[in-house]
BADOGU-730032 format. One record per atom (N, C-alpha, C, O): atom name; x, y, z. Coordinates in Angstrom, 1 decimal. Each point is the difference from the previous one (the first is absolute). Layout:
N
FIRO atomo     c1     c2     c3
FIRO    CA      X      Y      Z
...
//
This chain:
128
FIRO atomo     c1     c2     c3
FIRO     N   24.2    7.9   -4.0
FIRO    CA    0.5   -0.3   -1.5
FIRO     C    1.1    1.2   -0.7
FIRO     O    0.7   -0.4   -0.9
FIRO     N   -0.5    1.7    1.4
FIRO    CA    1.2    0.7    0.3
FIRO     C    1.0   -0.1    0.3
FIRO     O    1.0    0.5   -0.6
FIRO     N   -1.2   -1.4    1.9
FIRO    CA    1.2    0.0    0.7
FIRO     C    1.1   -1.1   -0.8
FIRO     O    1.2    0.1    0.2
FIRO     N   -2.1   -1.4   -1.1
FIRO    CA    0.3   -0.4   -1.2
FIRO     C    1.4    1.2   -0.7
FIRO     O    1.2    0.0   -0.1
FIRO     N   -2.2    0.8   -0.3
FIRO    CA    0.9    0.5   -1.2
FIRO     C    1.3    1.2    1.1
FIRO     O    1.2    0.2   -0.2
FIRO     N   -2.0    0.2    1.3
FIRO    CA    1.4    0.2    0.5
FIRO     C    1.5   -0.7    0.9
FIRO     O    1.2    0.3    0.1
FIRO     N   -2.2   -1.2    0.6
FIRO    CA    1.6   -1.3    0.2
FIRO     C    0.7   -0.3   -0.8
FIRO     O    1.1    0.3   -0.1
FIRO     N   -2.3   -1.5   -1.3
FIRO    CA    0.7   -0.5   -0.7
FIRO     C    0.5    0.9   -1.3
FIRO     O    1.3    0.1   -0.1
FIRO     N   -2.0    0.5   -0.7
FIRO    CA    0.4    0.7   -1.1
FIRO     C    1.2    0.8    0.4
FIRO     O    1.1   -0.1   -0.6
FIRO     N   -1.2    0.9    1.7
FIRO    CA    0.6    1.2    0.9
FIRO     C    1.5   -1.1    0.0
FIRO     O    0.7   -0.1   -1.1
FIRO     N   -0.5   -0.4    1.9
FIRO    CA    1.2   -0.6    0.5
FIRO     C    1.1   -0.4   -1.6
FIRO     O    1.1    0.4   -0.3
FIRO     N   -2.0   -1.5   -0.4
FIRO    CA    0.7   -0.2   -1.3
FIRO     C   -0.2    0.7   -0.8
FIRO     O   -0.3   -0.6   -1.1
FIRO     N    0.5    2.3    1.0
FIRO    CA    0.7    1.0   -0.8
FIRO     C    0.6    1.1    0.5
FIRO     O    0.5    0.9   -0.7
FIRO     N   -0.7   -1.0    2.3
FIRO    CA    1.1    0.3    0.5
FIRO     C    1.1   -0.8   -0.1
FIRO     O    1.1    0.5   -0.3
FIRO     N   -1.1   -1.8    0.5
FIRO    CA    1.4   -0.8   -0.2
FIRO     C   -0.1   -0.1   -1.1
FIRO     O    1.1    0.3   -0.2
FIRO     N   -1.6   -0.5   -0.8
FIRO    CA    0.7   -0.2   -1.3
FIRO     C    0.5    1.5   -0.4
FIRO     O    0.6   -0.2   -1.1
FIRO     N   -0.6    1.3    1.4
FIRO    CA    0.0    1.5   -0.1
FIRO     C    1.5   -0.4    0.7
FIRO     O    0.9   -0.1   -0.8
FIRO     N   -0.7   -0.2    2.3
FIRO    CA    1.3    0.5    0.6
FIRO     C    1.0   -0.9   -0.4
FIRO     O    1.1    0.4   -0.1
FIRO     N   -2.0   -2.4   -0.7
FIRO    CA    1.0   -0.6   -0.2
FIRO     C    0.9    0.4   -1.7
FIRO     O    1.1   -0.4   -0.3
FIRO     N   -1.7    1.0   -0.3
FIRO    CA    0.1    0.8   -1.2
FIRO     C    1.1    1.3    0.2
FIRO     O    0.3    0.7   -1.0
FIRO     N    0.3   -0.6    2.0
FIRO    CA    0.8    1.0    0.4
FIRO     C    1.1   -0.6    0.5
FIRO     O    1.0    0.5   -0.2
FIRO     N   -1.1   -1.4    0.8
FIRO    CA    1.1   -0.5    1.3
FIRO     C    0.7   -1.5   -0.8
FIRO     O    1.2   -0.3   -0.1
FIRO     N   -2.2   -0.4   -0.5
FIRO    CA    0.5   -1.0   -0.5
FIRO     C    1.6    0.2   -0.7
FIRO     O    0.3    1.1   -0.4
FIRO     N    0.3   -2.0    0.3
FIRO    CA    1.7    0.0   -0.3
FIRO     C    0.0   -0.2   -1.6
FIRO     O    0.7    0.7   -0.8
FIRO     N   -1.6   -2.0    0.5
FIRO    CA   -0.6   -0.7   -1.6
FIRO     C   -0.6    0.6   -0.6
FIRO     O   -1.2   -0.4    0.2
FIRO     N    1.4    1.6   -1.1
FIRO    CA   -0.3   -0.1   -1.0
FIRO     C   -1.3   -0.5   -0.5
FIRO     O   -0.8    0.9    0.0
FIRO     N    0.5   -1.9   -0.4
FIRO    CA   -0.9   -0.7   -0.2
FIRO     C   -1.1   -0.2    0.6
FIRO     O   -1.1   -0.4   -0.5
FIRO     N    1.3    0.6    1.5
FIRO    CA   -0.9   -0.8    1.6
FIRO     C   -0.5    1.8   -0.1
FIRO     O   -1.1    0.1   -0.4
FIRO     N    1.9    1.4    0.7
FIRO    CA   -0.5    1.0    0.3
FIRO     C   -0.9    0.4   -1.4
FIRO     O   -0.9    0.7   -0.1
FIRO     N    1.7   -1.5   -0.8
FIRO    CA   -1.6    0.9   -1.5
FIRO     C   -1.4   -0.5    0.3
FIRO     O   -1.0    0.7   -0.2
FIRO     N    1.0   -1.7    0.7
FIRO    CA   -1.2   -1.3    0.1
FIRO     C   -0.4    0.7    0.9
FIRO     O   -1.1    0.3   -0.4
FIRO     N    1.4    0.3    1.9
FIRO    CA   -0.6    0.7    1.2
FIRO     C   -0.3    1.4   -0.7
FIRO     O   -1.1    0.5    0.1
FIRO     N    2.3    0.2   -1.0
FIRO    CA   -1.5    1.3   -0.2
FIRO     C   -0.4   -0.3   -0.6
FIRO     O   -0.6    0.9   -0.5
FIRO     N    0.2   -2.1   -0.2
FIRO    CA   -1.3    0.1   -1.3
FIRO     C   -1.2   -0.5    0.7
FIRO     O   -1.1    0.4    0.0
FIRO     N    1.5   -1.2    0.5
FIRO    CA   -1.1   -0.7    1.3
FIRO     C   -0.8    1.0    0.6
FIRO     O   -1.3    0.1    0.0
FIRO     N    2.4    0.9    0.6
FIRO    CA   -0.8    1.0    0.9
FIRO     C   -0.5    1.5   -1.0
FIRO     O   -0.6    1.0    0.4
FIRO     N    0.9   -1.3   -1.5
FIRO    CA   -0.3    0.6   -1.1
FIRO     C   -1.4   -0.8   -0.6
FIRO     O   -0.7    1.0   -0.4
FIRO     N    0.1   -2.0    0.1
FIRO    CA   -0.8   -0.1    0.4
FIRO     C   -1.2   -0.2    1.1
FIRO     O   -1.2    0.0   -0.3
FIRO     N    1.8   -0.1    1.6
FIRO    CA   -1.3   -0.1    1.0
FIRO     C   -0.2    0.8    0.4
FIRO     O   -0.7    0.0    1.0
FIRO     N    1.3    1.0   -1.3
FIRO    CA   -0.2    1.9    1.0
FIRO     C   -1.0    0.6   -0.7
FIRO     O   -0.8    0.6    0.6
FIRO     N    0.7   -0.7   -1.6
FIRO    CA   -1.4    0.6   -0.6
FIRO     C   -1.3   -0.7    0.6
FIRO     O   -0.9    0.5    0.6
FIRO     N    1.0   -1.7   -1.0
FIRO    CA   -1.2   -0.1    0.9
FIRO     C   -0.3   -0.3    0.7
FIRO     O   -1.2   -0.3    0.1
FIRO     N    2.3    0.2    1.1
FIRO    CA   -0.6    0.4    1.4
FIRO     C   -0.3    1.4    0.3
FIRO     O   -0.8    0.5    0.9
FIRO     N    1.6    0.2   -1.7
FIRO    CA   -0.6    1.6    0.7
FIRO     C   -1.6    0.1   -1.5
FIRO     O   -0.8    1.0   -0.1
FIRO     N    0.7   -2.0   -0.7
FIRO    CA   -2.0    0.0   -0.3
FIRO     C   -0.7   -0.6    1.0
FIRO     O   -1.1    0.5    0.3
FIRO     N    1.5   -1.3    0.2
FIRO    CA   -1.1   -1.0    1.4
FIRO     C    0.4    1.3    0.8
FIRO     O   -0.9    0.1    0.9
FIRO     N    1.8    0.8   -0.8
FIRO    CA   -0.1    0.5    1.7
FIRO     C   -1.0    0.9   -0.6
FIRO     O   -1.2   -0.1    0.1
FIRO     N    1.7    1.0   -0.7
FIRO    CA   -1.3    1.3   -0.6
FIRO     C   -1.5   -0.4    0.1
FIRO     O   -0.9    0.5    0.6
FIRO     N    0.8   -1.9   -1.6
FIRO    CA   -1.2   -0.5    0.5
FIRO     C   -0.4   -0.2    1.6
FIRO     O   -1.2    0.1    0.4
FIRO     N    1.9   -0.3    0.0
FIRO    CA   -0.7   -0.5    1.8
FIRO     C    0.1    1.3    0.5
FIRO     O   -1.0    0.3    0.6
FIRO     N    2.1    0.8   -0.7
FIRO    CA   -0.1    0.8    0.5
FIRO     C   -1.6    1.2   -0.6
FIRO     O   -0.3    1.1    0.4
FIRO     N   -0.5   -1.9   -1.8
FIRO    CA   -0.7    1.2   -0.5
FIRO     C   -1.8   -1.0    1.1
FIRO     O   -1.0    0.6    0.5
FIRO     N    1.3   -1.8   -0.4
FIRO    CA   -1.1   -0.8    0.9
FIRO     C    0.3    0.1    1.5
FIRO     O   -0.9   -0.2    0.8
FIRO     N    2.1    0.4   -0.5
FIRO    CA    0.1    0.7    1.5
FIRO     C   -1.0    1.2    0.4
FIRO     O   -0.9   -0.1    0.9
FIRO     N    1.3    1.3   -1.7
FIRO    CA   -0.3    0.8    0.0
FIRO     C   -1.3    0.1   -0.5
FIRO     O   -0.2    1.3   -0.1
FIRO     N   -1.0   -2.0   -0.2
FIRO    CA   -1.1    0.0   -0.6
FIRO     C   -0.6   -0.4    1.1
FIRO     O   -1.0    0.6    0.3
FIRO     N    1.6   -1.9    0.6
FIRO    CA   -0.5   -0.8    1.2
FIRO     C   -0.3    1.3    1.4
FIRO     O   -0.9    0.4    0.7
FIRO     N    2.4   -0.1   -0.8
FIRO    CA    0.2    0.8    0.9
FIRO     C   -1.8    1.3   -0.2
FIRO     O   -0.9    0.2    0.9
FIRO     N    1.0    0.1   -2.0
FIRO    CA   -1.1    1.4   -0.6
FIRO     C   -1.8   -0.9    0.7
FIRO     O   -0.9    0.8    0.5
FIRO     N    0.5   -2.4   -0.7
FIRO    CA   -1.0   -0.2   -0.3
FIRO     C    0.0   -0.3    1.7
FIRO     O   -0.9    0.2    0.7
FIRO     N    1.9   -0.5   -0.4
FIRO    CA   -0.5   -0.4    1.8
FIRO     C    0.3    1.4    1.0
FIRO     O    0.3   -0.3    1.2
FIRO     N   -0.2    1.7   -1.8
FIRO    CA   -0.2    1.4   -0.1
FIRO     C    0.8    0.8    0.5
FIRO     O    0.0    1.3    0.1
FIRO     N    1.0   -2.4    0.4
FIRO    CA    1.7    0.6    0.3
FIRO     C    0.3    0.8   -0.5
FIRO     O   -0.1    0.2   -1.2
FIRO     N    0.8    0.8    2.4
FIRO    CA    0.8    1.2   -1.0
FIRO     C    1.1   -0.9   -0.3
FIRO     O    0.3   -1.0    0.6
FIRO     N    0.1    1.4   -1.5
FIRO    CA    1.3   -0.7   -1.1
FIRO     C    1.2    0.9    0.5
FIRO     O    1.0   -0.3   -0.7
FIRO     N   -0.9    1.1    1.4
FIRO    CA    1.1    1.3   -0.2
FIRO     C    0.8   -0.3    1.7
FIRO     O    1.2    0.3    0.3
FIRO     N   -2.2   -1.0    0.4
FIRO    CA    0.1   -0.7    1.3
FIRO     C    0.8   -1.0    0.5
FIRO     O    0.3   -0.2    1.2
FIRO     N    0.0   -0.7   -2.8
FIRO    CA    0.0   -1.8    0.0
FIRO     C    1.5    0.1    0.0
FIRO     O    0.5    0.7   -0.8
FIRO     N    0.4   -1.4    1.8
FIRO    CA    1.4    0.4   -0.4
FIRO     C    0.1   -1.0   -1.2
FIRO     O    0.9    0.2   -0.9
FIRO     N   -1.7   -1.1    1.0
FIRO    CA   -0.3   -1.0   -0.8
FIRO     C    0.3    0.5   -1.6
FIRO     O    1.0   -0.3   -0.6
FIRO     N   -2.1    1.1    0.3
FIRO    CA    0.2    1.0   -1.0
FIRO     C    1.4    0.6   -1.1
FIRO     O    0.1    0.0   -1.2
FIRO     N    0.5    0.4    2.2
FIRO    CA    1.0    1.2    0.4
FIRO     C    1.4   -1.4   -0.2
FIRO     O    1.2    0.2   -0.2
FIRO     N   -1.6   -1.1    0.3
FIRO    CA    1.2   -1.1   -0.1
FIRO     C   -0.1   -0.1   -1.6
FIRO     O    0.8    0.2   -0.9
FIRO     N   -2.2   -0.6    0.9
FIRO    CA   -0.2   -0.2   -1.5
FIRO     C    0.2    1.4   -1.1
FIRO     O    0.2   -0.3   -1.2
FIRO     N   -0.2    1.2    1.5
FIRO    CA    0.9    0.9   -0.9
FIRO     C    1.0    0.4    0.1
FIRO     O    0.6    0.6   -0.9
FIRO     N   -0.1   -0.9    2.0
FIRO    CA    1.9   -0.1   -0.4
FIRO     C    0.4   -0.8   -0.2
FIRO     O    1.2    0.1    0.2
FIRO     N   -1.7   -1.1   -0.6
FIRO    CA    0.5   -1.1   -1.0
FIRO     C   -0.2   -0.3   -1.3
FIRO     O    0.5   -0.6   -0.9
FIRO     N   -1.5    1.3    1.1
FIRO    CA   -0.7    0.0   -1.7
FIRO     C    1.0    1.5   -0.8
FIRO     O    0.1    0.2   -1.3
FIRO     N    0.4    0.9    2.5
FIRO    CA    0.9    1.0   -0.8
FIRO     C    1.2   -0.3    0.0
FIRO     O    0.5    0.6   -1.0
FIRO     N    0.5   -1.3    1.6
FIRO    CA    0.5   -0.6    0.2
FIRO     C    0.5   -1.3   -1.5
FIRO     O    0.9    0.2   -0.8
FIRO     N   -1.6   -1.1    1.0
FIRO    CA   -0.2   -0.8   -0.9
FIRO     C   -0.1    0.8   -1.7
FIRO     O    0.3   -0.5   -1.1
FIRO     N   -0.8    1.6    1.3
FIRO    CA   -0.3    0.8   -2.0
FIRO     C    1.2    0.5    0.5
FIRO     O    0.9   -0.7   -0.4
FIRO     N   -0.7    1.5    1.2
FIRO    CA    2.0    0.7   -0.6
FIRO     C    0.6   -1.0   -0.2
FIRO     O    0.5   -0.1   -1.1
FIRO     N   -0.4   -0.7    1.8
FIRO    CA    0.8   -1.2   -0.4
FIRO     C   -0.3   -0.7   -1.7
FIRO     O    0.9   -0.5   -0.7
FIRO     N   -2.1    0.6    0.5
FIRO    CA   -0.1   -0.1   -1.4
FIRO     C    0.3    0.7   -0.9
FIRO     O    0.4   -0.4   -1.0
FIRO     N   -0.7    1.7    1.2
FIRO    CA    0.7    1.1   -0.4
FIRO     C    0.8   -0.1   -0.7
FIRO     O    0.2   -0.1   -1.2
FIRO     N    0.4    0.2    2.4
FIRO    CA    1.9   -0.3   -0.2
FIRO     C    0.8   -1.3   -0.5
FIRO     O    1.2   -0.2   -0.3
FIRO     N   -2.2   -0.7    0.4
FIRO    CA    0.6   -1.4   -1.2
FIRO     C   -0.2    0.6   -1.8
FIRO     O    0.8    0.1   -0.9
FIRO     N   -2.8    0.4    1.1
FIRO    CA   -0.1   -0.2   -1.6
FIRO     C    1.2    1.2   -0.7
FIRO     O    0.4    0.1   -1.1
FIRO     N   -0.2    0.7    2.3
FIRO    CA    1.2    1.3   -0.7
FIRO     C    1.0   -0.4   -0.4
FIRO     O    0.8    0.7   -0.6
FIRO     N   -0.5   -2.2    0.9
FIRO    CA    1.1   -0.7   -0.3
FIRO     C    1.5    0.8    0.7
FIRO     O    1.2    0.1   -0.4
FIRO     N   -2.0    0.3    1.7
FIRO    CA    1.1   -0.2    1.4
FIRO     C    0.6    1.2   -0.8
FIRO     O    1.2   -0.2   -0.5
FIRO     N   -1.7    1.2    0.3
FIRO    CA    0.9    1.1   -0.6
FIRO     C    1.2    0.3   -1.1
FIRO     O    0.8    0.9   -0.2
FIRO     N   -1.2   -2.2   -0.5
FIRO    CA    1.2   -0.2   -0.6
FIRO     C    1.1   -1.0    0.4
FIRO     O    1.1    0.2   -0.5
FIRO     N   -1.1   -1.3    1.2
FIRO    CA    0.4   -1.3    0.9
FIRO     C    0.7    1.0    0.7
FIRO     O    1.1    0.1   -0.5
FIRO     N   -1.3    1.0    1.6
FIRO    CA    0.7    0.5    0.9
FIRO     C    0.1   -0.6    1.2
FIRO     O   -1.1   -0.3    0.3
FIRO     N    1.9   -0.2    0.7
FIRO    CA    0.7   -0.9    0.5
FIRO     C   -1.3    0.6    1.7
FIRO     O   -0.5   -0.8    0.6
FIRO     N    0.3    2.2   -0.4
FIRO    CA   -0.5   -0.1    1.2
FIRO     C   -1.4   -0.1   -0.7
FIRO     O   -0.8    0.2    0.9
FIRO     N    0.1   -0.4   -2.4
FIRO    CA   -1.0    0.2    0.4
FIRO     C   -0.8   -1.6    0.6
FIRO     O   -1.0   -0.4    0.7
FIRO     N    2.3   -0.3   -1.6
FIRO    CA   -0.5   -1.2    0.1
FIRO     C    0.1   -0.5    1.4
FIRO     O   -0.5   -1.0    0.3
FIRO     N    1.4    1.9    0.7
FIRO    CA    0.1   -0.4    1.3
FIRO     C   -1.3    0.5    1.2
FIRO     O   -0.5   -0.6    0.9
FIRO     N    0.5    2.7   -1.8
FIRO    CA   -1.6    0.0    0.9
FIRO     C   -1.2   -0.8   -0.1
FIRO     O   -0.9   -0.1    0.8
FIRO     N    1.0   -0.6   -2.5
FIRO    CA   -1.3   -1.0    0.1
FIRO     C    0.2   -1.1    0.9
FIRO     O   -1.1   -0.5    0.5
FIRO     N    2.0    0.1   -0.3
FIRO    CA    0.1   -1.3    0.8
FIRO     C    0.2    0.6    1.8
FIRO     O    0.8   -0.5    0.7
FIRO     N   -1.5    1.5   -0.4
FIRO    CA    0.1    0.2    1.1
FIRO     C   -1.5    0.5    0.0
FIRO     O   -0.8   -0.1    0.8
FIRO     N    0.9    0.3   -1.2
FIRO    CA   -1.1    0.9    0.0
FIRO     C   -1.2   -1.3   -0.3
FIRO     O   -1.1    0.2    0.5
FIRO     N    1.2   -1.4   -1.1
FIRO    CA   -0.6   -1.0    0.1
FIRO     C   -0.3   -1.0    1.4
FIRO     O   -1.0   -0.6    0.4
FIRO     N    2.1    0.7    0.0
FIRO    CA    0.5   -0.3    0.9
FIRO     C   -0.9    0.5    1.2
FIRO     O   -0.5   -0.8    0.7
FIRO     N    0.3    2.1   -0.6
FIRO    CA   -0.7    0.6    1.0
FIRO     C   -1.3    0.1   -1.0
FIRO     O    0.4    1.1   -0.3
FIRO     N   -1.2   -1.3   -0.3
FIRO    CA   -0.7    0.0   -0.8
FIRO     C   -0.7   -1.5    1.3
FIRO     O   -0.9    0.0    0.8
FIRO     N    1.9   -1.0   -1.2
FIRO    CA   -1.0   -1.5    0.7
FIRO     C    0.6   -0.3    1.6
FIRO     O    0.1   -1.1    0.6
FIRO     N    0.2    2.0   -0.4
FIRO    CA   -0.2    0.5    1.7
FIRO     C   -1.4    0.6    0.5
FIRO     O   -0.7   -0.3    0.9
FIRO     N    0.5    1.1   -1.9
FIRO    CA   -1.2    0.3    0.2
FIRO     C   -1.0   -0.5    0.0
FIRO     O   -0.9    0.0    0.9
FIRO     N    0.8   -0.5   -2.2
FIRO    CA   -0.8   -1.2   -0.1
FIRO     C   -0.4   -0.9    0.5
FIRO     O   -1.1   -0.4   -0.2
FIRO     N    2.2   -0.2    1.4
FIRO    CA   -0.2   -0.9    0.7
FIRO     C   -0.7    0.5    1.2
FIRO     O   -0.8   -0.7    0.7
FIRO     N    1.2    2.0   -0.4
FIRO    CA   -0.9    0.8    1.1
FIRO     C   -1.3   -0.1   -0.4
FIRO     O   -0.8   -0.6    0.7
FIRO     N    0.5    1.2   -2.0
FIRO    CA   -1.5    0.4   -0.4
FIRO     C   -0.9   -1.3    0.0
FIRO     O   -1.2    0.0    0.0
FIRO     N    2.2   -1.5   -0.1
FIRO    CA   -0.9   -0.9    0.6
FIRO     C   -0.6   -0.6    1.0
FIRO     O   -1.0   -0.8    0.1
FIRO     N    1.8    1.3    0.8
FIRO    CA   -0.2   -0.1    1.3
FIRO     C   -0.9    0.8    0.6
FIRO     O   -0.6   -0.3    1.0
FIRO     N    0.3    1.6   -1.9
FIRO    CA   -1.1    1.0    0.2
FIRO     C   -1.2   -1.3   -0.2
FIRO     O   -0.8   -0.3    0.8
FIRO     N    1.1    0.0   -1.9
FIRO    CA   -1.0   -0.1   -0.9
FIRO     C   -1.3   -1.3    0.8
FIRO     O   -1.2   -0.3    0.1
FIRO     N    2.9   -0.2    0.4
FIRO    CA   -0.8   -2.0    0.7
FIRO     C   -0.5    0.7    1.1
FIRO     O   -1.0   -0.7    0.3
FIRO     N    1.1    1.7    0.7
FIRO    CA    0.0    0.9    1.4
FIRO     C   -1.9    1.1   -0.8
FIRO     O   -0.8    0.4    0.8
FIRO     N    0.6   -0.3   -1.5
FIRO    CA   -0.8    1.0   -1.0
FIRO     C   -1.1   -1.3   -0.3
FIRO     O   -1.2    0.1    0.3
FIRO     N    1.6   -0.8   -0.6
FIRO    CA   -1.1   -1.2   -0.4
FIRO     C   -0.4   -1.2    1.2
FIRO     O   -0.6   -1.1   -0.2
FIRO     N    1.0    1.4    1.3
FIRO    CA   -0.3   -0.9    0.3
FIRO     C   -1.4    0.9    1.3
FIRO     O   -1.0   -0.5    0.6
FIRO     N    1.5    1.9   -0.5
FIRO    CA   -0.9    0.6    0.2
FIRO     C   -0.9    0.0   -0.3
FIRO     O   -0.6    0.8    0.6
FIRO     N    0.0   -1.1   -1.5
FIRO    CA   -1.8    0.1   -0.6
FIRO     C   -0.4   -0.9    0.4
FIRO     O   -1.2   -0.3   -0.2
//
């Protein structure tokens, strides 16, 4: 189920965010930014809930949490996305272009780590 969040919502959020930055048509760019703002918080909420479930699963299996690469990639993703959320909720520091650029690239890094996280989760799930 989390793979759906990672691949579908993650891709939609990432593409909408970048499309809002690079599309020349102001109306299309505005719509993409609005879509990004609508979906990104939900994606974060689902990922945070999945993170909690994943940690509980490791605890119930009596596995060492800190030795799991899946735990670390999930923690990194949530940290990156939380940082991005703080940047955007802060109004990009008064709409500063540098913070918007940091937001875009930080989100892209988070997506890449999310895809790695999904692969590690598949490996972990198949090992049960």
